[in-house]
N, C-alpha and C positions, 0 to 999 in steps of 0.2 A: 647692394650697399656693401662697401668694403669693410666697414666697422661692424663686425658681427661677433658678439660674445655673450656669455652668460656670467654674470657676476652678482653675488648676493647684494641686495639693497638693504642697508641697515638704518636708513633714516625714517622718520615718521612720514606719514602721508601729508600732502600739502606743503607748506613752507616755501622756501626760496626756489626749490626746484619746480614747483608748480608755476610760480611767476615766470621763471626762465622759459619753461615750455610754452606758456601762453604767448610770450613775446616771440618765440621762434615760430609759432603757428602764424602769427600776423605777418612776420617778415617773409616767411616762405610763400605767402600769397600776395606779397607786394603791397600790403595795405597797413603798414604800421600806424601811420597817423589816422587814416580814415577808419581803420578797424578799431582803434582805441576810442574814437568818437562814437562809433556804432555801439561799442560795448556799454557806454554810459547811457544808452537808450534801451538797453536790453532788459526786459522784465520790469520796465517802468510804466507808470500810468499813461503817459503820452508816447510811449515807445512801442516796441514790438516784442512779442513773446519769443523766448529763446527756442530755436528749432531743435534743441536737444531733448533732454529728459522731461518727464511729467511732474517733477517735484514742484510743489506750490511755492508761491512768492509770499513773503511777509507783507503785511499791510499795517502800518505804512511801510513802503519800500525803503531799503537802505540805498545809498548812492551806488554801491557796487553789488548789484543783485545778480551775480553770475559766478561761474567757477571756471577752472582750467578747461574742462571738456566743453563747456559752453563757448569759451573763446574759440576752441577748435571748430565747433559747429558753425559759428557765425563767420569765422575767417574763411572756411571752406565755401560758404554761400556768397560772401562778399568779395571773393577773390578778384584780382585784376586780370586773371587769365581768361581767355575767350576761345571757345571752340567754334570756328567758322566753317563755311563750306570748303575752304581750302584745306583744312585739316582732314575732313572726310574724303576729299579727293586724293589726298596723299596716303590715306590709311584704309586698306580693305578691312572688311569685317573679320576675315580670317587672321589678318595680322594683329588686329586689336584683341581678338579672342586669345591670342597667345600671350598677352600681357597679364600681369597680376592685377588684383583689384586696387591696390595702392596706385599703380600707374594710371589706371582708368580714372580714378577719382582726381588725380593731380592735374589732369589736362585742362580743367577750367569749366566755365559755364557754357551751356548750350545757348545758341543765339537765334536759331530759326528752325522751322519745321523741316524734317528730313524724311525721305521715303527710301526704303531699301530697293536697290536695283539688282535683281538676281543675275543679270547678264554680266555685270562688272564686279559683283560682290562688294559694292560700295553703297553708302548712303548718299543720296543726292537731294538737293533742295526741292521743296514743294510748297506752294502757297497755302495759306490757311483754308481758303474756300475749297480748294481741291482736296485737301486732307479731310475736311469734314464730309465732303461729298463721297469720298472713297469709303469712309467708315459707314456712313448712312447706307450706301449701296450694299455693302457686305451685310449689314444688320438686317436690312429689309429683305435680302435674298434668302435668309435662313427660313427653313420650314417650320421652325418653332423658336420663340424668344428664348426658350430654355437651352438653346444651343450656343448662347453667348454667356461669357463669364466676365464679371466686372469686379475687379479687385480694388481694395483701398488700403493705402498705407496709413500709418498713424500720424502723419503730419497735416492731413487735410482739415481745413477750418470747419467750424460749425456750418457756416453758410454754404460752402462748397459741398460738404457731405450731405446736407439736407437736400440741396438741389440734385445732387448725383443720385441719391436713392430714389428721389421722386421721378427723375427721368427713367431710371431703370425699371421702376414698377409701372410707370406709364407704358414703357416698351413691352412689359408683360412677363417679367421674371423676378424671382427672389434670389438669383445667383449673385450674391454679394459676399463672397469670401473676403476676409480682411486679416490684417496682421494679428488681431486678437486670437484668431484660430491657431496661431503659431506660438503664442506666449501665455497670456493670462486667461484663456478660455475656461480653464478648470476653476479659476477663482469665481468667475461669474456663475457657472453651473452650480458650484457648491453653495455659494452664499444665497443665491436666489431661492434655492430649495429650503434653506435653513431660516433665513431672516427676511426673505421677500425682496431683497435688493442685491444686485451683483457687485455693488461698490462697497468700499470701506466706509466706516462711519466716523473715522478719526479726522480731526482738523489739526493744523499746526499748533493751535493753542493747547491741545491735549498733551503735546510733548512737554509743556511747561508744568503739568500737574501729575504726570505719571510717576509712580514710585518704582516701577520696573518696566523695561522695554525689552522684549524678546525679538531677536532678529533671526529669521530662518531663511537659509538659501538665498542670500542677497549679498552683493558686494558694492555698497554705496560709494566707496572711495573711487571707483571707476565709473559706475553706472548712474549714480545720483549723488555727485560730490557735495551738493549743498545740503544734503541730509546730514552730512558729518557735522555741520554747524549746529543743527538741532541736537544731535547726540552729544556733542561736546558740551553744550549748555546743560543738558540733562545730567551728564556725568559730573560736571562741576558742582551741581547742587545736591549730589549724593544719590541720584537715581541709579539703580542697578541695571546694567545692560548685559543681557545674556545672549550670546551668539551661538548659533548652530550652523556650522559650515565645514564641509570636508577639507577645504583649503584654508590655510592661514592667510588672511587677507589684511594687508598693512593698514588700510583705512579703518578697519574695525579694531585695530590694536592701539595705534598711536596717531595723533593728528595735531599738526601745527596749523592754526587757522590763518590763511594768507591775508585775511582782512583784519587781523588783530595786530595792531602795532606792537603791543607788549610781547605777544608770542614771537613775532618776527624779529624784533630787536634783541630780545633776551634768549631766543632759541629754545623757549620752553614748549613742551608739548603736553597734550591732555591724553591720559589713558582712557580709551573709549570702553572697551569690553571689560567688565568686572569679572566675567566668567566666559570662557571660550571653549566650546565643546566641538569636537570633530567627528561627527557620526560618519558611518559608511555612506557612500552615495546611495540615495533612496532609503536611508534608514530613519527618516524623520517620522514616519507613521509609527514605527515602533517606539521611538522616543516619546511621542505624544501619548501613546497608550500607557507607557510607563509612568509618565507624570500624572495622567488621569487616575491611574491605579492608586498612586500614593495620595492624591487629593481626596479621592473617595474613601479610601481606607482610614484616613485621618479625620474624616467628616469635616473637611475644610471647605464646606459648600455654602452657597448663599441660598438657604432653603426657602426663604420668602420669595426671592426672585424666581427660582425654579417653579415654585407652586403657582405663582401669579402669571408667569409669562411663557413657560416651556412645556412642551410635550416630548415624550420619548425617554424620560429619565431612567425608568426601570430597565429598558432594553440596553441602554448604554452601560449602566452599572453591571448588568449581567455579563455583557461582552467583555468589559474591562476586567472584571473580577476573574473571568476564566482564562485570561492571558497568562502565560507562563513566563516567569522571569528569565529562564534560560533562553527561551525563544526571543524575548524582548532584547536581551543583551546580544544575542547572535545576530539578529536582524539590524539592530541599531549600530553595533560596533562600540557602544558605550557600556560601562559597567553599571550595575544597579546603584552603586554609591554615587556615581556621577549624575545619573538621572534623579536620584533623591536630592542631591544638592540643588539642581535646577527646580525641582518641585517645591522645595522649601522656600526658595526665593519667591516663587509664584504665590505660595500660601501666605507668606509674610506681607506681600504687597496688597495694598488696599485699592490700587488702580493700576492696571497693566495694559499695555499696548502690545499686540502681536503684529510685527511687520514680516512680510515675506516677498520674495521675488521669484524669478524663473527657476531657481534651484529647487523650488517646491512644485512648480506647475508643469514641468516637462518630464513627468514619469507616468508609468502605466496607472498607478494608483494615486494620481495627484488629487482627484476630487475627494477621495477618501481621506487623504492627508489634510486637506484644507478643512474638510468638515470636522475632522478631529481637532484641528486648531480652534475652530469655532465652538465645538463642544466644550473645550476647556474654558474658553472665555465665558460661555453661558453658565457653566457650573459655578462660577464665582461672581456672576453678575457683572462681568466686565464689558458692558456695552450700555450706552445711554447715560453715562456719568462722566464728569471731567477726568481726563487722564487715562481713558480706557477705551478699548475697542479693537476691531480688526482693521489692519492697514495694509492691503495688498498694494505694493509699490509698482505701479505700471511703468513701462519703459518709455515709449515715445511720447512726445509732448502733447499729442492730441488723440491718442488711441482710445481713451475712455470716452471722450466727447463724441467720437464718431459713432460709437454704439448708442449714445444718447440720441443722436440725430437719426437713427434708424438704419445704420450700416450693419446689417445682420441678416444672415441667411434664413433665420427662423423668427420672423417678426411676430409679435403677439397680435391676436385678433383685434384687441382694443386699439393698438397703434394703427393697424390697417384701416379700421373703421374711421378713425379720426382723419387720417390722411385722405381717404377716399371722399369723405364728406367735404373737406376743405377744398379739394381740387376737382371734384366732380367726375370721378372715375371709379371703377371697381378694381382695386389692386389685386394682384394674384395672391392666392392663399397657399399654394403648394410650397413647402419648404424648398429652399435652394441648396446649392453646393457650398460646403465649407472649403477650405484650402485643399485638403487631401482629396475630397470628392471631386473638386474641380480638376485637379491633376489627373485623376482617374478618368474623368469624362473627356478631357482633351486627349488622353492616351488612347481611349477606345474609339474616338471619333464622334462621341456623343456631343461634344462641344467643339465649335470651329472658329470662334472669334474670342480673343482674349484682350480685354482693355484694363490697363492698370492706372489708377489715379495715384501716382507716386509710387515710392518703394522700389525694391529690387527683387522681384519675385523669384527670379532664377537662382539668386544667391541666398535668399532667406529661407527657402523651402528645403525639405529633406530629400534624400535619395536623388542626389544631383543629376546623375546620368538619366534616370527615369523621368525626372521632371523636365530635363532639357529635351528629351525625345518627345514628350507630350506637347511642349510648346511648339516644337518644330512641325508637328502634325497640323497645327492650326492654319486656316486659310489667311487669317490676319491677326497680328499682334500689335497693340498700340501701347506706348509708354508715355505718360505725362511726367516729365522729369525736369530737374534743374541742371543735372550734371550727367556725364557719361557713366554708365554702369554695366554690369554683366548682362542684365536683361535686354539691353539693346543688341547684344551679340548672339543671343539665344532666342531666335525669333521664328515666326511663321513664314509661310510662302510670300506673303506681303507683310510689310512692317512699317510702322510710323513712329517717329520720335516727335513729341509735341512739347516744346519748351514752355515752362510756365514761370511766373514770378516767384521769387523767394520771399520768405516771410519778412526779411529786412528791407524789402523794396516797396516804394509807394505804388499805389494802385489807383490809377486815374480811370474813371468811368464817365458815362454821359452826363451825370449830375455832380461830378466833382470827385475829389479824392475820397477813397473808401477805407474803412477799417473792417477787419473780420473779428471773430471771437473764438476763444479756445476754452476748453475745460481741462483742468489739471487733474492729478491723481487723487485729489481730495475734494473733487466736485465744485471747485471754485471756477466761475465763468468770468472772463474779463476780456477787454478789447486788446487788439494787436494791430498797430498801424505802422507800416514800414516807413523808413525815413531816408532811404537811399534811392538814387535813380536806378531804374532797371538796368540789368546787364546788357540788354538789347532793346531796341524799339519794337522788335517783333514778338516779344513775350506777351502772353495772355495770362490773366488771372485764372485760377481754377474755376471759380464760378462762371466766368465768361466762357471757358472751354466747355463746361457742361451745357450752358445755355445754347451755344452755337451748335453743339452736337445734337441737342434736343430739337432745335429748329430744323436741322437738316434731316433728322431721322423721323420725326413725328409731325408731319405737315398738318394733321387734323387736331393736334393738341390744343386745348383751350387755355392752358397755363400761359400767363403773360411773361414769357421768358425774358424778353428784352427789357420790360419794365423792372423786373426783379433784379437784374444785374446792373441796371442804370443807377440804382441806389440800394445798397445792401440793407438799409433799414427795412425795406419792403420784404426782404427774405426773412428778417428777424420777426416782423409782424406775423408772417405765416407760421414760423416756428412756434411762436407764442400761442397760436390757436390750435396747434396740433400736439405739442409735447408738454406734458405737465411740468410745472416748476419754472416756466419761462414767462409768466404773466408780467406785463410791463417791461418786457425784455429790453427795448431800446432805452428806456429811462434808467433802469437799474444797472445796466452794464456800463453806463457812463459815470456811475459813482466811482470814486477812487478805489481801486482794488476789485471792482466788480461785485458779484454776489455769489453766495453759496446756494447750490441746488439743495432742496430738502432731502434729508435721508431719514426715513421713518425710524430707523434704529436709534437715532439720537434722542428720540422721544420715547423710546421703548415701545414702539409700535412695530409690529411684524406682519406685513401683508403677505404672508405665505398662504398656502392652501387652507390651513386650519385657522389662520389669524393669530397664531402663536409661534414663537421661535421653536424650531424643531431640533432636538438632539438626535443624532443619527449614529447608530452603532456600526462600527467597522472592525471586524476581527483581523488579526494578523493572518497572513497566509505563508505557507512554507516558501522560503526564498529558493528559487531555482538557479543553480549554478551549472553552467555548461562547461564540462571539462575541456571542450575544444576551444572555448572562449572564456578563460578564467578571470579576465579583468573587466571591470565596469568603467566605462569612459563617460565623462560629461564634457559637453562643449561649453566654452566660456569666451568672453570678450577679452581682448588685450586692452591696456590703458590707452592706446592710441587708436581706438576704433569706437564707433557708435553704431550699434546694430551691424549692418553689413558694410557700412562706410568705414574704410580704412584710411585714417589720417596720417599714419606713420607706421614704422616697422619696429617700434619699441614697446615694451611692456614694463615700464620703469619699476613699479612696486614689486614685480616678480623677478626683477634682475635680468630681463631679456632685452638685448639690443640688436637691432638689425635682422631679426628673425621672426617668422610667423609659423613656419612648419616645425613646431616643437610639441613635445608631449611631456607633461609633468608626471613624475613617478617617485614612489618611495624608494629610499636607498636600499632597503632590504630586498625589495623586488628586483632591483637592478642586479644585486648579487646573486639572487636565486636564479635569474635568467642567464647569468654569465655575461651581462652587458656592463658597459661603463658609461657614465655621463659623457655626453658629447657624441656618442655613436648615433648612427642613423638607423631607423627602423621603419618597417612598413606596418600599418595597422589593418586588421581584417575583422569585419563584423560578421557574425553568423546569424542567419535567419532561415526560415523554413523554405524560402525560394532560392537559397544559395548564399554565396559569400560576396561581400563588397570590400574593396580595398582602396587605401590611399598610401602613397609611398613618400619616402625621403623626409622623415620626421626626426628631429634631433631630440635625444633623451635629456631631460633636465631633472636633476635630483631636487625634490621639493618636499615640504611638510604636508603630506597627504596620507590618508589611511592606506595601509597595505591592501593590495588588490584593486585599488582605485587609480584612475588616470584622469588627466584633464588636458584638453587641447582646444585651440581656437576654432570658432566657426567664422566664415563659411567653409574653411578648408576641410573640415571633417564632417560637413553635412552629408557628404557622399556615403558615409557609413550608416546613416539613419534610415532604416527601411520605411518605405512610404506607409505601410499598414501597421507599423508599430506606433500605437497612439495611446493617449490617456483614455481610460475607460470613461464613457459617457461624454467626454469633452472633445475628443478627436485631436488633441494637441500632440504633435510629434514628440517622441520620448528622447529628446536630444540630450537630456541629462542622465540617461541610463542606457548605455549602449554596450552590449556584451561583445568584447573584442579579444583578440590575441595579437601578439607581437612577433614579428620575424625580423631577422637582420636584413638591412637594406643593402642593395648593391651600391648605394650612394656613398657608403663608407662612413667616415667621421668628419663632421663639420669643424671649423675652427672654434676653439674654446676661448 
């Protein structure tokens, strides 16, 4: 792109620029009229669920229940561009691999199954029957089912996910790594231990009653833009909004609601954060211990709640009391006075919500940090009452629901018992591979077949070179996809691309047009029915892909795969008999807005081991600074991307245009290093097994704490060591990478 520059963006989030960018997204895909009509059916009762984020919908819906980044997601799926066999004949895998992720995404929709031909280094057409036969042959040839890995992305519907895990367990393995392993695994691990459920207890209605909302490690302006509407409404009624984020993010500062005629016509904005604190990267645990220290010392506790519902209070008190303020300030990067200000807001609030994102979950001590968040909520009884509770804001639109459906490498015995009883087989009990373990297994040869139900595994995972080498060791890699991505180009000795329907497309099966269901980040389950003709007549739905794979692989299975996919109501009937909370699934999901899954915490019931909520003590530990790698880097998204999907090369709110290889740095660190904004540097991470490097990154002066850096993924995933993971959760530490900078031979980019 010729227009590459860095220029401070001083406007609020949202506003006319958001509408302009939405129009540009539709125009770039050649669907201005059709795309606009599709958006009117997005997140509507008789429409389809946005394929973007997991933020819930209002019930009743507004006419415009979407955001700028939702428009980008729908436009990308509904594009008029098509990838045919002629494209693959003209482009070798090597030539495509030399392109960036933006180019790959921009080529359009996949239209037919393709098989990799090693002799020509091209993908060539294959019919569906032969594709399923090839996979089945490879799977049946394995000496153990545990030598196959079945990955799931966060877009897979409830029906597809349920069938998928059923097929995999009938095949004989629990190797079901999924994208939760890369993002919010720590949230589930932490909350299950404390309150008996890995989900948040908050609903949208709670945002109307909260007196304070704390937002930790989250950037909703880019990642969950519709959340800004809720924060705006809360701010307007006087709710105090407290933000902890190393980066100053525009969406958390000022917002013009694009769906407010008054805001748009008058140019008025709403101030979102009443208090904005910038801790060091990874300093949140120290912040929370500091707040808890003040809450306990001031006896600002809900003693009756603690006595009736909680265990572990004395241990937490002792640990918090022993924490030294000098260590808290050093670890957090905040002063005692700043932490005291935040603590006083928490004490003054009678109903508080804690929201958090991947800025909390991708550190070595993420589980400890989340449990300290939950400790604070429990200390003041902030769960099971209006306007209060934990709110982990998950990313992809269906990632939480996949776990509900059994996409998990460590299923509970109860779930396996119910599944086995319903389908008449004995499911495997041995825990399977999570993402990191799956990569290690492929690397060592312990796994030889990799099947991905959606996603972009090669780009989403850490330690890029090591992951790529592991995938290339496989005998077979299979990708179920809608569009071209990096994972099609980093493949095994044999490889298949299996194109599927997008969420906006209608799904015709033997007994008529079908709808699927999704679960959002607040446990709301609702229907999603596509309204557009499929991009190609050769696309299959994800449930049909699973059913045909099962029929080809498991000839003795007694599961009625054909009947189940002829009418998805039958899948939902089976779900209702296996998974708690789905009684009368087919009837309830057809109510406007769907239904909420029960969360025991809303009723102050805590099905933990003890039957009570558990306060868990976590002391500070000495922060280790490597003199050879004095900076701490966190990976972030740009405003023109969603997860690994890159829609454009701009990051509007951070002032970046036409560039992705950038690194955000404090101006004093620039001066200390003798660098200038606009110069190019190489980044090097240090780990026990050696150094990892990426090159050619433009330095961008930004409001970020000293010693801290930020840069986009997947470009910097190569710096994340595979075995640098969150304790007990296994999530890659993508928000806390020890790095050093060196001047790049690339010189200086245009400013």
